[in-house]
N, C-alpha and C positions, 0 to 999 in steps of 0.2 A: 680391320686386319688389311694387310695387304700380302699379295702372294704373285706372282705370275701367272698370267692368264693363261688361257689355253685357246688354241685355236685360230691364230693369227700368225701372217705375214710378216716380212721385214723389207722395207721400201727406202732403201737409203736415207734412214734417218725417221720415216714416216714408219708405221703400222697399220696393217689392214686386219680390223678384226671381224673374224669370221665367223662368230656364235649366232646371231642374228640377221633376219633378212635384209638388216639396214646395210651390211657390209663397209661400217665406217672406216674411212681412210682418217687416220688420228695423226696429228703435228707433233714432235717433242714438246711436253709439257703441258697438252691439252687431253682433254675428254672427250669421250664417245657421246651420243648421243641422249646415252641411257645414264649418264653422269657416271657411271661408278668402272669407267674402265681407262685409263691415263695409259699414256705414252710415258713410258722414265727413260730418260737417254736410251730410247731405242727399243726398250721394249714394253711389250704390252702388259701392265700390272689391274688386277680384281682389286678394288677398294675395299670389296663387301664381305671378301671371304670370311665365314663363321661371323657374320655383325647381321644379328639378329634383333629387329625393330618388334616383333609382333610375336608373342606365343601363346596357344592357347591348347584348350584339349576340347574338341569340339564333335557333335555326333557327324559321320560319314557322310548325313541326307544333308548338311551344310553346306557341301561342297560347290552344286551339290552330284552327289552321287546316289543312287537309287538301285540302282542294282550292282553293285559291289559293297561284299559285306554290311547287308542292311542292318541297323541297329549296332553297330559297332562305332568305338573312340577311333578319334585319328588324331596326332600332336602335328599342329599345325606350326607353322612357323613363314614368317615373311622379314623382309632386309627392305632397304630402298632405292628407289631409282626405276626405272621402265622405259620402255623403245616405244611405246606410244605416246600420245599427249592427247588421253579422249576427255573430251570437255565435259563430259559427265561424270568424269570417275568417283565413285563412292570412298575411296582409299587415296584422295590425291594426297592429303598431308603426308604420304611416305612416300607415294608413287611419283612423285612432281617433288619431292626433296633428293638432298644427298647425304654425304656421310656427315657433314658439318649442322644439320638443320633438325636432325632428329637422334632421341636417346635412343643409343644401342648398347648391346652386351654382346660381348663374345660366346658362343655354346660351337663347341668343335663337334664333328660330325660323330663324334665317338659318344659325347656327353648327350647330345639329340637322341641319339637311339637307347642309349641308358633312360633317358628321360621315358622314351615310348612302354619301355618293359616298366618301368616306376610306376606310371599311367596307367596300364593294361591297356595301351593302344592298340590295337590291330595293322595300324598301318602309321605313314607320316606323309604330310601335305607338304609340300613347298606352295605359298598362294598368299591372299593379302595386296603382294604386288607380283611382278613377272618374274619366274622362274626359272625362263632361261639365261638371263642376265648375273643368274646366281651358278653358272655351270659347275663351274669348279668346286664349289661347295656340296650344291645338290648332287653331283656325281659322286662326290667320297663320300657322302653321307649314304648314298644310295647303294654303293658296293656294300656297306657294311650292314645294313639294312638285310642285305640280300642273305647273308652269312646266319642274320640272328633271326630271322623268318619273321620279319616287318615288311608290309609291303608299302609300295612306293607310288605315290601319287604326284602328279604338275596340275596344279590348275591356272590354265595358260589362255593367254590370247593367241597360241598357236606358230609367234612370228620367229622359227626356228630357220637354221638352214639345214641342209640334208647334213652336214657336217656335225652338226651340234648332234642332230637329231641321232643320229648311228652310234656317237657315243653314248648318250642317254637311253638308246632303246632297250639295250640288254637289261637292264636296273630298271624299269620306268614299268610296273603294272596297270595302272591305269592314269586316266588326265579327263578332265573336266576342261572344255576347249570351248571358249567363246568365241563363238561366231556371232560377232557381232552386226552383219546384214549382210547380205547375198548383192552388194553393189560397190564398185568399186570408189565411185565417186563418194559413196558415205564413210569407208575410210579414211578415204583423200581429207574429206571436209570434215569430219566430227573426231580424227583420230591421227591423223596425220603419219597414215599407214598405206598398206596395199593390199588388196583381196586375195590374189592370188597366191602370195606364200603361204596364207593362212588355210587355203583348200589341200594346197601340197601335203602340210602338215596333217591334216586329218586323213589323208587320203594313204600315208606312211605311216600313222599309227593304225589305222586299220587294218593294213595290210601287215601288221607286224605282230598283229593280234593283241595289242595294246587294248584294255578297256576301255571305252571311250563313249561317255556321254557329252551331247552338245548344248550349250547355255544361249539363246537369243533373248537378249533385251530389248522390248519391245517401246520404242519411243514415239509418241506421238508424231505424225507427220514427216518424221523422217525415215523410218524403217517397218513401216506398220500397215503397209499398203497391200491391199489381197495380192498385187502382182508380187511385192518384195516376197511374200511370205512361200508364193507357192513355188516363185524362184528354190527360195532356201530348201524347201522341203522336196523338190523333183529331185537337189543335187542330192540330198542326202538317200533320197530313194534309189536314185543312179547310179549312185559311186558308193554305196556303204551297205545299203539295203534296207527292209525293213524292222529291223527289230534295232537300231542302236537308239537310245534312248533320247529326247528332245526336250529340252526344257525352256518352255516360255518365261520370261522375268520382268515383272511388270515395272515400269519405269518411275521413279521420284526425284524431283529436280536434286540435282546436286552440281556442286565446283560452277563452273562456270556456264551451266545449264539450269540458273534457276528460275528462268522466266518460258519455263515448258510445265507445261500442266501433269500431273500424273498419269499413266497409261488408262484411258475408260478399261471399266471392267469388259464391256460389249466387246472391244478391240481383241482383249484378250479369251474370249470364248470363242470370236471369230477366228482367231490364229489357231486356237485347240482345233476345231472343227475341220478347218482346211485340212490341217496333217491328217488327221484321221479319217476322215475322206479321203486322202489320197491314199490310203494305205499302212501309214506309219502304225507300227501297234502299240509304241509306249510313248504316248506325249502328256507331258505335266505343266502344269501352271504355276509359277510362286511368286512370293512377297503379295500375293491375295489370301487375307484370313477369311476362312469360314467355307472356303471349298472342298467338294472331293477328290479336283481334278490333283492332287497329290499322292491321290492310291494308286496301285498298280492292280488290274484286272484282267483277266486270263484274255488272249485274246479269241478263244475261241468259244468259252462258253459264259465269257462277261464275269465269272465267279470273283470275288473280291481277293487278290492273293496277300498285299498288304494296304495295310490301314495306316496312313498317317497322318497324326495332329502335329502340324509344323514341322518339326526335324526330331519329332519321337515316333519311332513303330509300336504301334498300339496292338497290332496283330500280324502274323505271318502264315500264310497256307499254303506257302509253297512245301511239296515232301517230295524230297531227292532229287531236286530242280524240275520237278513237275507238277502242274495244277493237282491238288488234292480231289478235286471234283472230277475231273474229268480226262486228268493225264496228260493234257497239251505237256511241248518240252518249255520250261520257261530258262530264257537264256539269263541268268544271274550265277555271279558269281557269291557264295554263300560259306 
């Protein structure tokens, strides 16, 4: 569904898109990098307004968000396109596609929020591909969600401009931000992007008190060294504090990186230990079966607070946002 886009400048027939950090200048009849925004006779149109490729009811833990209404369901929606070109993307069939290559259906914002109510979802998440390029739709949907007491979630690579962030911030409750690595070379070589805009978005979200959790996919030989992990952890501690959850996720071969082996379990454990030893209170390991490192423990007395089995919450020992055993304050939204 076509709709005039937000946040662009007209430039003598060209248009300058200001939604993501690429700031594409698009000539007449051409598409931006994301393949979803088109210059139509000097006006920038989004081609994906209300265009949904993927729809599911998920546990909120799947985003992953572990400290945001644990045990509740979230309505998850995705579209097509992306402003990154990650060589290892697990959703490449939609993220690297355009609207002509994927089966899509129209779900207007009002209907999306109705579906949240119908399926008893506490929140709505824009996920599976990059929600920043879906700004017009996510913005309109989030405004309605706020009126209906539905929480809003971005699962994002963080490649927003300050302008698009300021548009969404008043209506965004939570985000899981994929901090792919703490190295600009990694971003350039594997994602065709830059690191700094991602860091800026993370800090803006934190400053605006949007609930954030970070995910770092550990890829053997690319971003799993001690130095790399230490630098990432130090960024969190220096800029965000010790209470922001960090999820280390295990890599499996996907898309154009089929020749890279899965992340060794010892590398996952090493990353976890580096983060914990540095002082981060909440560190998790994902995409690993049979681990207790998806559980939440009290940072003060080490009491088991939330026991998880995959995406299912089996036990919750947080009472009034405090540890039931020692009374330590636990920074959760419940």
